[in-house]
C-alpha positions as CSV (number, residue, x, y, z in Angstrom):
1,M,60.4,-9.7,22.6
2,Y,60.8,-7.0,19.9
3,K,60.9,-7.4,16.2
4,T,61.9,-5.2,13.2
5,C,59.7,-4.9,10.1
6,K,61.6,-5.9,7.0
7,L,59.8,-3.3,4.9
8,C,59.6,-0.1,7.0
9,S,62.1,-1.0,9.7
10,F,59.4,-0.5,12.4
11,I,60.5,-1.9,15.8
12,G,57.8,-3.2,18.1
13,E,56.5,-6.0,20.2
14,K,55.7,-9.4,18.7
15,D,51.8,-8.8,18.7
16,K,52.3,-5.9,16.3
17,F,53.6,-8.2,13.6
18,I,52.3,-10.7,11.2
19,K,55.2,-13.0,10.1
20,L,58.2,-10.7,9.3
21,T,56.1,-7.5,8.6
22,C,54.3,-5.1,10.8
23,K,50.5,-5.2,10.6
24,V,50.4,-1.8,8.8
25,C,52.6,-3.1,5.9
26,Y,50.9,-6.4,5.9
27,N,47.4,-4.7,5.4
28,R,48.9,-2.3,2.8
29,I,50.3,-5.2,0.7
30,G,47.0,-7.1,1.0
31,R,45.0,-4.1,-0.2
32,E,47.4,-3.6,-3.1
33,K,47.1,-7.3,-4.2
34,Y,43.2,-7.0,-3.9
35,Y,43.1,-3.9,-6.2
36,A,45.6,-5.5,-8.6
37,K,43.5,-8.7,-8.8
38,T,40.1,-7.0,-9.1
39,G,41.1,-4.1,-11.3
40,R,39.3,-1.7,-8.9
41,L,40.8,1.7,-8.1
42,P,41.7,2.4,-4.5
43,P,39.8,5.2,-2.7
44,P,41.5,8.6,-3.0
45,K,43.7,9.7,-0.1
46,L,42.0,12.0,2.3
47,E,43.2,15.5,3.1
48,N,41.9,17.4,6.1
49,N,39.2,14.8,6.8
50,I,37.3,15.4,3.6
51,C,34.4,13.0,2.8
52,T,35.0,11.2,-0.5
53,K,31.4,11.7,-1.6
54,C,30.2,15.1,-0.5
55,K,33.7,16.6,-0.3
56,I,32.9,18.4,3.0
57,V,35.3,18.3,6.0
58,Q,33.9,15.9,8.6
59,E,34.9,14.6,12.0
60,N,33.4,11.1,12.0
61,F,33.8,8.7,9.1
62,Y,32.2,5.3,8.2
63,R,33.2,2.7,5.7
64,G,34.8,4.0,2.5
65,K,35.8,7.2,4.2
66,R,32.3,8.6,3.9
67,C,30.6,10.8,6.4
68,E,27.6,9.5,8.4
69,K,25.0,11.1,6.1
70,C,26.6,9.9,2.9
71,F,27.1,6.4,4.2
72,K,23.5,6.1,5.3
73,E,22.3,7.4,1.9
74,D,24.4,4.9,0.0
75,K,23.3,2.1,2.3
76,K,19.6,3.0,1.8
77,Q,20.1,3.0,-2.0
78,Y,22.0,-0.3,-1.9
79,D,19.3,-1.9,0.3
80,K,16.6,-0.7,-2.1
81,S,18.3,-2.0,-5.2
82,Y,19.3,-5.3,-3.5
83,Q,15.6,-5.9,-2.4
84,K,14.4,-5.2,-5.9
85,E,16.9,-7.6,-7.5
86,N,16.5,-10.3,-4.9
87,K,12.8,-10.0,-4.1
88,D,12.1,-13.7,-3.7
89,K,15.1,-14.2,-1.5
90,V,14.3,-11.2,0.7
91,N,10.7,-12.2,1.1
92,K,11.7,-15.8,2.0
93,N,14.2,-14.5,4.6
94,N,11.6,-12.1,6.1
95,K,9.0,-14.8,6.3
96,N,11.4,-17.2,8.0
97,Y,12.5,-14.6,10.5
98,K,8.9,-13.7,11.4
99,L,8.1,-17.4,11.9
100,K,11.1,-17.9,14.2
101,N,10.5,-14.7,16.2
102,K,6.8,-14.4,16.5
103,E,6.8,-13.6,20.2
104,K,9.7,-11.2,20.0
105,I,8.0,-9.2,17.1
106,K,4.7,-9.2,18.9
107,N,6.3,-7.9,22.2
108,K,8.2,-5.2,20.3
109,E,5.1,-4.0,18.5
110,K,3.1,-3.9,21.7
111,E,5.8,-2.0,23.5
112,Y,6.0,0.5,20.6
113,R,2.2,1.0,20.6
114,I,2.3,1.7,24.3
115,K,5.2,4.2,24.1
116,N,3.8,6.0,21.0
117,K,0.1,6.0,21.4
118,E,-0.5,9.4,19.8
119,K,1.8,8.6,16.8
120,V,0.1,5.3,16.2
121,K,-3.3,7.0,16.2
122,K,-2.1,9.6,13.9
123,D,-0.5,7.1,11.5
124,R,-3.6,5.0,11.5
125,R,-5.9,8.0,10.6
126,S,-3.4,9.0,7.9
127,R,-3.4,5.4,6.5
128,L,-7.2,5.2,6.5
129,Y,-7.5,8.5,4.8
130,K,-5.0,7.5,2.1
131,E,-6.9,4.2,1.6
132,Y,-10.2,6.2,1.4
133,K,-8.7,8.5,-1.3
134,R,-7.2,5.5,-3.2
135,M,-10.6,3.7,-3.2
136,K,-12.4,6.9,-4.2
137,I,-10.2,7.3,-7.3
138,K,-10.6,3.5,-8.1
139,R,-14.4,3.9,-7.9
140,I,-14.3,6.8,-10.4
141,E,-12.0,4.9,-12.8
142,N,-14.0,1.6,-12.3
143,P,-17.8,2.0,-12.0
144,S,-18.2,-1.8,-11.5
145,L,-16.4,-1.4,-8.2
146,K,-18.7,1.4,-7.1
147,I,-21.8,-0.7,-8.1
148,R,-20.5,-3.6,-6.1
149,D,-19.9,-1.5,-3.0
150,L,-23.4,0.1,-3.3
151,L,-25.1,-3.3,-3.8
152,S,-23.2,-4.9,-0.9
153,A,-24.1,-2.1,1.5
154,S,-27.8,-2.1,0.5
155,I,-28.1,-5.9,0.6
156,N,-26.4,-6.0,4.0
157,H,-28.7,-3.3,5.4
158,N,-31.8,-5.2,4.3
159,L,-30.6,-8.5,5.6
160,K,-30.0,-7.0,9.1
161,K,-33.4,-5.4,8.9
162,Y,-35.1,-8.8,8.9
163,G,-32.6,-10.5,11.2
164,G,-30.3,-12.0,8.6
165,S,-26.6,-11.5,7.7
166,K,-24.2,-12.0,4.7
167,N,-22.1,-14.2,7.0
168,S,-19.0,-12.8,5.3
169,Y,-20.1,-14.2,1.9
170,S,-19.6,-12.2,-1.3
171,I,-22.8,-11.0,-3.0
172,L,-21.4,-12.2,-6.3
173,K,-21.8,-15.8,-5.1
174,F,-25.6,-15.4,-5.0
175,L,-26.3,-12.9,-7.9
176,P,-26.8,-14.5,-11.3
177,Y,-24.7,-11.9,-13.1
178,S,-21.4,-10.1,-12.8
179,M,-20.8,-6.4,-12.0
180,K,-19.7,-5.9,-15.6
181,D,-23.0,-7.4,-16.8
182,L,-24.9,-5.0,-14.5
183,K,-22.8,-2.0,-15.7
184,N,-23.5,-2.8,-19.3
185,H,-27.2,-3.3,-18.5
186,L,-27.4,0.2,-16.8
187,E,-25.5,1.9,-19.6
188,S,-27.9,0.4,-22.2
189,L,-30.7,2.3,-20.3
190,F,-28.9,5.6,-19.9
191,E,-30.8,8.7,-21.0
192,P,-28.7,11.2,-23.0
193,W,-27.8,13.3,-19.9
194,M,-26.8,10.3,-17.8
195,N,-23.2,9.2,-17.2
196,W,-21.1,7.6,-14.4
197,N,-20.0,10.9,-13.0
198,N,-23.5,12.1,-12.2
199,W,-24.5,8.9,-10.4
200,K,-25.0,10.7,-7.0
201,K,-27.4,11.3,-4.2
202,Y,-30.2,13.8,-5.0
203,N,-29.8,17.2,-3.4
204,P,-32.8,19.6,-3.8
205,E,-30.5,22.6,-3.2
206,T,-28.3,21.9,-6.2
207,W,-30.9,20.5,-8.6
208,K,-32.1,22.9,-11.3
209,D,-34.9,21.7,-13.6
210,N,-33.6,23.9,-16.4
211,D,-30.0,22.8,-16.1
212,Q,-29.2,19.2,-17.0
213,S,-25.6,19.6,-15.6
214,T,-27.1,19.6,-12.1
215,W,-29.2,16.4,-12.6
216,V,-28.2,13.2,-10.9
217,W,-29.5,9.6,-11.2
218,N,-29.9,6.7,-8.8
219,L,-29.8,2.9,-9.1
220,D,-33.5,2.2,-8.9
221,H,-35.7,-0.9,-8.3
222,I,-38.7,-0.9,-10.7
223,I,-40.6,-2.9,-8.0
224,P,-39.4,-1.0,-4.9
225,H,-36.8,-2.6,-2.7
226,S,-39.1,-2.1,0.3
227,K,-41.6,-4.5,-1.2
228,F,-39.2,-7.5,-0.8
229,K,-38.5,-9.1,2.6
230,Y,-35.5,-11.4,2.7
231,S,-33.2,-12.5,5.5
232,S,-30.9,-14.6,3.4
233,M,-29.3,-14.2,-0.1
234,Q,-30.8,-17.6,-0.9
235,D,-34.4,-16.4,-0.5
236,E,-36.6,-16.1,-3.5
237,D,-37.4,-12.5,-2.7
238,F,-33.7,-11.7,-2.8
239,Q,-33.4,-13.1,-6.3
240,K,-36.5,-11.2,-7.6
241,C,-35.4,-8.0,-5.9
242,W,-31.9,-8.0,-7.5
243,E,-32.6,-9.5,-10.9
244,L,-31.4,-7.4,-13.8
245,S,-34.9,-6.7,-15.2
246,N,-35.8,-5.0,-11.9
247,L,-32.8,-2.6,-11.9
248,R,-32.5,0.7,-13.9
249,P,-30.9,4.1,-13.8
250,Y,-33.5,6.6,-12.7
251,S,-33.7,10.4,-12.2
252,G,-32.8,11.2,-8.6
253,K,-35.5,13.8,-8.2
254,Q,-38.2,11.5,-9.7
255,N,-37.1,8.6,-7.5
256,I,-37.8,10.7,-4.4
257,I,-41.1,11.9,-5.8
258,D,-42.2,8.3,-6.6
259,G,-41.0,6.8,-3.3
260,N,-42.3,3.2,-2.9
261,R,-45.8,3.9,-4.4
262,R,-44.9,2.4,-7.8
């Protein structure tokens, strides 16, 4: 059965029509009503397959008569702004998706790691290096962080030496002062040439007795660390070793000369 469109006089089969108009006219009228209602301007008519954004002649078009590149750029920008404006909603949706698709995500990640072993290794090395650089900058900006790292490493080494362990506990839980307190204590004992930038390991090749700019200092135990034996951060020797009155900034060269004979 054939019909005739009342607007453009198109003659065609019944499935090409919606009511008394052909689908082309029906869609055109719908678009016109939409633009009239919203006040938006319709997209410009294309000539010679020109992208409405980059104005370059293209073969393949996506939504809004944009080329593939422009469409992807716009979508990326939209996704970014949407995520920023709807942070809580996006996080909630992501969390729900991960909970519902644990196995699926796990299998995909495993499959990706197997197929891209070299890339995964390279990305991991790059990520670790970036993290190292970030932490290095943070330690320079925040001496308290550097102090904490040094103390934690030194305490952990001595605990293992006598068969103990930190057991994943923070050293701050067992020290009777904060890192800020220790920082202020050390600064109060600084000699004129000392600062947080020359807190380094002693190197006899760079040290010059007549040039203070080459001098470095160490965090020193007045009663040497080696005199204390502790296998737990609750031991009495641990508290005596790391109490504020036993810690001081000390010349790196002199510290080596003195050793543990003090």
